[in-house]
C-alpha positions in Angstrom: 0.0 0.0 0.0 1.6 3.2 -1.2 0.5 6.8 -0.9 2.0 10.1 -2.1 3.1 13.1 0.0 3.8 16.5 -1.6 6.5 18.5 0.1 7.4 22.0 -1.1 11.0 23.1 -0.3 12.3 26.6 -1.1 15.9 26.7 -2.3 17.9 29.7 -3.5 19.0 30.0 -7.1 22.1 31.7 -8.5 20.2 35.0 -9.1 19.4 35.3 -5.3 15.7 34.9 -6.1 13.7 31.9 -4.9 11.9 29.2 -6.7 9.7 26.4 -5.5 11.3 22.9 -5.8 8.5 20.4 -5.5 9.8 17.1 -4.0 7.4 14.2 -4.1 7.4 11.5 -1.3 5.5 8.3 -0.9 4.7 6.0 2.0 5.4 2.4 1.2 6.5 -0.9 2.8 9.6 -2.9 1.9 9.0 -5.4 -0.9 12.1 -7.6 -0.7 14.9 -8.8 1.5 17.2 -6.2 -0.2 14.9 -3.4 0.8 14.7 -4.8 4.4 18.5 -4.7 4.5 18.5 -1.1 3.3 16.0 -0.2 6.0 18.2 -1.8 8.7 21.2 0.3 7.6 18.9 3.4 7.6 17.9 2.6 11.2 21.6 2.2 12.2 22.4 5.6 10.8 19.5 7.3 12.5 20.3 5.7 15.9 24.0 6.3 15.7 23.7 8.9 18.5 23.1 6.2 21.1 26.5 6.3 22.7 28.4 4.2 23.8 26.7 1.3 22.1 24.6 2.4 19.1 22.6 -0.5 17.6 24.0 -1.9 14.4 22.1 -2.9 11.2 22.4 -6.5 12.3 20.5 -5.8 15.5 17.5 -4.4 13.5 17.7 -7.3 11.0 17.7 -9.9 13.8 14.9 -8.1 15.6 12.8 -8.4 12.5 13.8 -11.9 11.3 13.5 -13.6 14.7 10.0 -12.2 15.2 7.5 -15.0 14.5 4.8 -12.4 13.7 7.0 -10.3 11.5 5.3 -8.7 8.5 7.1 -6.5 5.9 3.8 -4.7 5.3 4.0 -3.4 8.9 7.2 -1.6 8.2 6.2 1.9 6.9 8.7 4.1 5.2 8.7 7.6 3.6 10.7 7.5 0.4 11.6 10.5 -1.7 11.2 10.7 -5.5 14.9 10.1 -5.9 14.6 6.9 -3.8 16.1 8.3 -0.6 14.8 6.9 2.6 13.6 9.7 4.9 11.6 8.2 7.8 10.6 4.9 9.3 8.1 3.3 11.7 7.6 -0.4 12.4 4.4 -2.0 13.9 5.0 -5.1 16.1 2.1 -7.5 16.4 1.7 -8.4 20.0 -0.8 -9.9 22.4 -0.8 -8.4 25.8 -2.3 -9.6 29.1 -4.9 -8.0 31.3 -3.4 -9.4 34.5 -6.2 -11.9 34.9 -9.0 -9.4 34.5 -11.9 -10.5 32.4 -12.4 -7.6 30.0 -15.8 -8.8 28.7 -19.0 -7.8 30.5 -22.7 -8.6 30.0 -24.4 -5.2 29.7 -27.6 -6.5 31.0 -26.5 -7.9 34.3 -22.7 -7.7 34.8 -21.8 -4.0 34.5 -21.6 -3.7 38.3 -19.2 -6.6 38.9 -16.9 -6.3 41.8 -13.5 -5.0 40.5 -11.7 -7.0 43.1 -12.8 -10.4 41.7 -10.4 -12.0 39.3 -13.0 -13.7 37.1 -11.7 -16.6 35.2 -8.1 -16.4 36.3 -7.9 -20.2 35.9 -8.2 -19.9 32.1 -6.2 -16.9 31.0 -5.9 -18.5 27.5 -9.3 -17.0 26.8 -9.4 -13.9 24.5 -11.3 -12.2 27.4 -7.9 -12.0 29.2 -5.9 -10.7 26.3 -5.7 -7.6 24.1 -4.5 -7.6 20.5 -2.0 -4.8 20.3 0.3 -3.0 17.8 3.6 -2.0 19.2 5.3 1.0 17.6 9.1 1.0 17.3 12.0 1.8 15.0 10.6 5.3 14.8 13.3 7.4 13.2 13.9 10.2 10.6 17.2 11.0 8.9 18.9 14.2 9.9 18.3 15.7 6.4 14.5 15.2 6.6 13.7 16.2 10.2 11.3 19.0 11.0 8.9 18.2 8.2 6.3 16.2 10.1 7.3 12.8 8.7 7.1 11.1 12.1 3.6 12.4 12.6 2.6 11.3 9.1 3.9 7.8 9.6 2.4 7.5 13.1 -1.1 8.4 11.8 -0.6 6.0 8.9 0.3 3.3 11.4 -2.7 4.0 13.6 -4.9 3.6 10.6 -3.3 0.3 9.7 -3.6 -1.0 13.3 -7.3 0.0 13.4 -8.0 -1.8 10.1 -6.2 -4.8 11.4 -8.6 -4.9 14.4 -5.9 -4.3 16.9 -7.4 -3.1 20.1 -4.7 -0.8 21.3 -1.3 0.6 20.3 1.7 0.9 22.6 5.2 2.3 22.5 8.0 3.3 24.9 9.2 6.8 25.1 12.4 7.2 27.1 12.2 10.9 27.9 9.6 13.4 28.9 10.1 15.3 25.7 9.3 12.2 23.7 6.3 11.5 25.9 5.0 14.9 25.2 5.5 14.5 21.5 3.6 11.2 21.3 0.8 12.6 23.5 0.6 15.5 21.1 0.8 13.8 17.7 -0.7 10.5 18.5 -2.9 10.9 21.6 -0.8 8.3 23.5 -1.1 8.3 27.3 1.5 7.1 29.8 0.9 4.1 32.2 3.0 3.8 35.4 5.3 0.8 35.7 6.6 0.4 39.3 10.3 -0.3 39.5 12.7 -0.2 42.5 16.5 0.1 42.9 18.1 -2.0 45.7 21.7 -2.4 46.7 22.9 -6.1 47.0 25.0 -7.4 49.8 27.4 -9.2 47.6 29.2 -11.0 50.5 25.9 -12.6 51.5 24.7 -13.3 48.0 27.9 -14.9 46.7 28.1 -17.1 49.8 24.9 -18.9 49.0 25.1 -22.6 48.7 23.3 -24.5 45.9 23.6 -28.0 47.2 20.6 -28.3 49.5 17.3 -26.9 50.6 16.6 -23.5 51.9 15.4 -22.2 55.2 15.3 -18.4 55.8 15.8 -17.2 59.3 13.0 -14.8 60.1 15.4 -12.4 61.9 16.9 -11.7 58.4 20.3 -12.8 59.6 21.3 -15.6 57.2 20.2 -18.6 55.2 20.6 -22.1 56.6 21.5 -24.9 54.2 20.9 -28.6 54.8 17.3 -28.7 55.9 15.2 -31.5 54.7 11.9 -31.3 52.8 8.7 -32.8 54.2 9.7 -36.2 53.0 13.0 -36.1 54.9 15.3 -35.6 51.9 17.3 -32.6 50.9 16.0 -30.5 48.0 18.9 -30.5 45.5 18.9 -27.5 43.2 21.2 -26.4 40.4 21.4 -23.8 37.6 21.9 -24.2 33.9 21.2 -22.3 30.7 17.8 -22.8 29.3 17.5 -25.4 26.6 15.2 -24.6 23.6 12.8 -26.0 22.6 13.0 -28.6 25.4 12.3 -26.2 28.2 9.8 -24.0 26.2 6.5 -25.4 27.4 7.5 -25.3 31.1 8.9 -21.8 30.7 5.8 -20.7 28.9 3.6 -22.1 31.7 5.6 -20.5 34.5 5.6 -17.1 32.7 1.8 -17.3 32.2 1.2 -18.0 35.8 3.8 -15.6 37.3 3.5 -12.7 34.9 0.6 -12.8 32.5 -2.0 -13.6 35.1 -0.7 -10.9 37.5 0.5 -8.0 35.4 -1.3 -5.8 32.8 0.4 -5.2 29.5 2.7 -8.3 29.9 3.5 -9.8 26.5 1.6 -13.1 26.0 4.2 -15.6 24.8 3.4 -18.7 22.7 5.8 -21.4 21.8 7.0 -19.8 18.6 7.8 -16.6 20.4 9.9 -18.4 23.0 11.7 -20.6 20.5 12.3 -18.2 17.6 12.5 -14.8 19.4 13.3 -15.0 23.1 15.8 -17.8 22.7 17.9 -15.4 20.6 17.1 -12.2 22.5 18.1 -13.7 25.8 20.6 -16.5 25.1 21.9 -16.2 28.7 18.5 -17.2 30.2 19.3 -19.2 33.4 16.9 -21.7 35.0 17.0 -23.1 38.5 16.1 -26.7 38.6 15.5 -29.5 41.1 14.4 -33.1 40.8 11.4 -34.9 42.2 13.5 -38.0 43.1 17.1 -39.1 43.3 17.6 -39.7 39.5 20.4 -37.6 38.2 19.6 -35.0 35.6 21.3 -35.9 32.3 22.2 -33.0 30.1 24.4 -34.9 27.7 27.8 -33.9 28.9 29.3 -35.5 32.0 31.6 -32.6 32.4 28.7 -30.2 32.8 26.5 -32.4 34.9 26.7 -31.5 38.5 24.7 -30.4 41.5 26.9 -27.8 42.9 25.3 -24.7 41.4 27.5 -24.6 38.3 26.0 -24.3 34.9 24.9 -27.3 33.1 24.0 -27.6 29.4 23.8 -24.9 26.8 21.3 -23.2 24.6 21.8 -25.2 21.4 19.0 -27.3 20.2 19.5 -31.0 20.1 22.7 -31.2 22.2 20.9 -31.7 25.5 17.7 -32.8 27.1 15.9 -32.4 30.3 15.2 -35.5 32.4 11.5 -36.0 32.9 12.0 -35.9 36.7 13.5 -32.4 36.6 11.4 -29.5 37.7 12.1 -25.9 36.7 11.7 -23.7 39.8 12.4 -20.4 38.1 14.3 -18.5 35.4 16.2 -15.2 35.2 18.2 -12.9 32.9 20.0 -9.7 33.9 21.7 -7.0 31.9 24.2 -4.4 32.8 23.5 -0.8 31.8 24.2 2.7 33.3 26.4 1.3 36.1 23.8 -1.1 37.5 22.1 -4.4 36.7 18.5 -4.7 35.6 16.3 -7.7 36.0 15.5 -8.3 32.4 13.5 -11.4 32.9 12.3 -13.4 35.9 9.7 -16.1 36.6 8.9 -18.3 39.6 7.0 -21.6 39.5 3.8 -21.0 41.4 2.7 -24.6 41.1 5.4 -26.4 43.0 4.4 -29.5 45.0 3.9 -28.9 48.7 7.2 -30.5 49.7 9.1 -28.3 47.2 7.2 -25.2 48.1 8.1 -25.7 51.7 11.8 -25.3 50.9 11.8 -23.1 47.7 10.2 -19.7 47.5 10.5 -16.6 45.3 13.2 -15.1 47.4 15.5 -18.1 47.5 14.9 -18.7 43.8 15.8 -15.2 42.8 18.9 -15.1 45.1 20.3 -18.4 43.7 19.7 -17.3 40.1 21.3 -13.9 40.8 24.3 -15.6 42.3 24.7 -17.7 39.2 24.1 -14.8 36.8 26.6 -12.5 38.6 29.2 -15.2 38.7 28.8 -15.6 35.0 29.3 -11.8 34.7 32.7 -12.1 36.4 32.0 -11.5 40.1 34.4 -13.3 42.3 32.9 -15.0 45.4 36.1 -14.3 47.4 36.9 -10.7 46.5 33.2 -9.7 45.8 34.2 -7.6 42.9 33.5 -7.9 39.2 36.6 -9.1 37.5 35.3 -7.9 34.1 34.8 -4.3 35.5 37.9 -3.8 37.6 39.5 -1.5 35.1 36.4 0.3 33.8 34.8 3.6 34.8 31.5 2.1 36.0 30.1 3.7 39.1 30.5 0.5 41.2 32.2 0.0 44.6 33.8 -3.3 45.7 31.3 -5.6 47.3 28.1 -3.7 46.3 26.0 -3.9 43.2 22.7 -2.1 42.4 19.8 -4.1 41.0 16.8 -2.5 39.2 13.8 -4.7 39.5 10.0 -4.6 39.3 8.5 -3.4 42.6 6.0 -6.3 42.5 8.9 -8.8 42.4 10.6 -7.0 45.3 7.3 -7.3 47.3 7.3 -11.0 46.5 10.6 -11.5 48.2 10.1 -9.3 51.3 10.0 -11.2 54.6 7.2 -10.5 57.0 8.1 -9.5 60.5 7.7 -12.1 63.4 4.6 -10.2 64.6 3.0 -10.5 61.2 3.8 -14.2 61.1 2.5 -14.9 64.6 -0.7 -12.9 64.0 -1.5 -14.4 60.6 -2.7 -11.0 59.4 -3.1 -10.6 55.7 -2.3 -7.5 53.6 0.0 -6.2 56.3 3.0 -4.0 55.2 6.1 -6.2 54.9 8.9 -5.4 57.3 12.3 -6.1 55.9 14.1 -7.4 52.8 16.1 -10.6 52.5 19.6 -10.6 54.0 21.2 -10.4 50.5 19.7 -6.9 50.0 21.8 -4.3 51.8 19.4 -2.9 54.5 21.7 0.0 55.2 20.8 1.6 51.9 17.3 2.9 51.4 15.3 1.2 48.6 14.6 3.8 46.0 11.5 3.9 43.7 12.5 4.5 40.1 9.2 4.1 38.3 8.9 4.0 34.5 6.4 6.3 32.8 7.8 5.5 29.3 5.1 2.9 28.3 2.3 4.8 26.5 -1.0 3.4 25.1 -3.7 4.5 22.8 -7.0 2.6 22.7 -8.0 1.8 19.1 -11.1 -0.3 18.9 -14.0 -1.7 21.0 -15.0 -5.2 19.8 -18.6 -6.3 20.4 -19.8 -9.9 20.6 -23.4 -11.1 20.4 -25.1 -14.3 21.8 -27.5 -15.5 19.1 -28.5 -18.9 20.6 -32.1 -17.7 21.1 -32.0 -15.8 17.8 -32.4 -12.6 19.7 -29.1 -10.6 19.3 -30.5 -7.9 21.6 -30.8 -10.2 24.5 -27.2 -10.5 25.6 -24.4 -8.4 24.1 -20.8 -8.9 25.4 -18.5 -5.9 24.7 -14.8 -5.3 25.2 -15.5 -2.5 27.7 -12.2 -2.3 29.5 -8.9 -1.0 28.2 -5.4 -1.0 29.7 -6.1 2.2 31.6 -9.1 0.7 33.4 -7.2 -2.4 34.2 -4.3 -0.5 35.9 -6.2 2.4 37.5 -9.5 0.9 38.4 -8.8 -2.8 38.8 -5.5 -2.2 40.6 -3.2 -4.3 38.4 0.5 -3.5 38.2 1.6 -2.7 34.7 4.8 -4.6 33.6 6.5 -5.3 30.3 9.7 -7.3 30.8 12.7 -5.6 29.2 13.3 -8.7 27.1 10.0 -8.0 25.4 10.8 -4.4 24.6 10.6 -3.1 21.0 
C-alpha cells in the first residue's frame, strides 16, 4: 500500500531569487529482502547517536527476522522521488495480558461486577484476558529530513493500519519526557505507570549462597541455613543451567503465564514460537533453577557439565541436551548491565510447585540463587566480591556492592514478614524487611517508569444469538489498559526482554 506526499521546499538559485522545488514523497513498505536490508542500515544511521553502544544494522535485522509475527507490510517508510529513505516506523504485532481481569462484560447484568474479583483467572488463555496490540518501534527520521512532520505522518498512517487490522490498542515506549509529550501531542498516547525499584545487593551474602541443599530463611533476616530436609525427609537439591530450547519451552511458557501474564497488565503473552524463535535469541543467557522430584540424576548430555553444585549445566543449542522428565524448573532469570547497574531483564517463579518443594523453595531463595549464578557468569568473584570484568572500567560501582533495578512487584514478592505478622497471621500487612542479601543500610529507591504509552483503538462487540435474539445478551470489550491499571489495581509490567 503506497500513498503520495507532496513537500514544497524553497531553495535559493544563483540569481538570489527563490523558486519552488517540488519534491514528491511516498509512503510504502519494503517489498524484498534487499529493501529490508537497506532499511536496517537506515535505522543504524538514525540511531548512531546512542553512545556508547549504538545499535548496528544486524540488530535491526535480527529483531525483525526472529520475530514469529514479522510482516514487511507493517514496516512503513517515507521514500523521496529520488529513492532516498527519509523516515521509518515499524508495527510489532503483539498480544498483551490483562493481568487476569476478564475484560468482557454482560451489559444487562454484569456492569456492576466487583472489580476486586479476578474472574476466570484459571483460564487466561481466553481472549477475554488478552488484548491484541500493535507495538510501535523503530521510529526514526534521517537528519536531512527532520522537522517536516514525517514522524507524525507515519504514526497516523500506522494507527490507521492497526485499526483496520482490528488491533485493540497501540503501545510504545518513550524514554524521555520530551518524547512522551511528543507522542501525546501527535498520536494521543497516554503514559501508564510501571513500578520499579532500585536496591543495593549485599554481595558478600549473595555470593556465599550454597546451591547444594534446601533453603530455610531465618526470620530475623540474619542468614540462610542450608541442609534442611523437605517434608519427605530428603534434601532438596537445586542447580542452575542455561535454558534449553525447545526442550524447556512449554515449562517456561507455563511459568511465565502464571507468574506474569495472570498478574500484570500489559505483559506480552508468549506462545511457543515466540519463546523458540524470538526470546531464545534475544536472551541466550537465560538461566533456569532446577530441582528433581526423586534421586535420579539429571542428564544434560555432557558429564563434564553435569553436577549439583550450582555450576551451569548444558547450553542453549537445540538437540545437544535434554531435560530429564523428573527435573522441575523452579524459576528463570536474565539480567543485563547498563548505566552502572544491573537490571532484572527477565524473571519467573514456578507458582505450582508440589507442597514439599514449596516448603523449601520460594520466590526469594529462587531469585537469590539465580542472581548468584548470573553475577558469577558476569565475572563477580565470590572471594573478593568484585566484578573481574569491570575492575578496570569507569563504571560507578564499589567493591562488594551492586545495584539491581527490578519490578517493585517482584521486590514485594521476596520481602520477609516480621515475626509479629507471622504470629498474628494478618493478611495484607505491610512487609517489614528485605532478604539478607539486600543491603538494609541503603534505602530502597523507587525508580518508576512512565515510558510505556498506550492509545485505545477499537472496541470489539460480541453477540449471543443462541435464542435468535441478538438484543438479549451483548458482550463488549468494555475495559482498556487504563481501566485495568487504574480501576482494577493491576500492576503494569512489560519485561525488558519483550521491549521493542
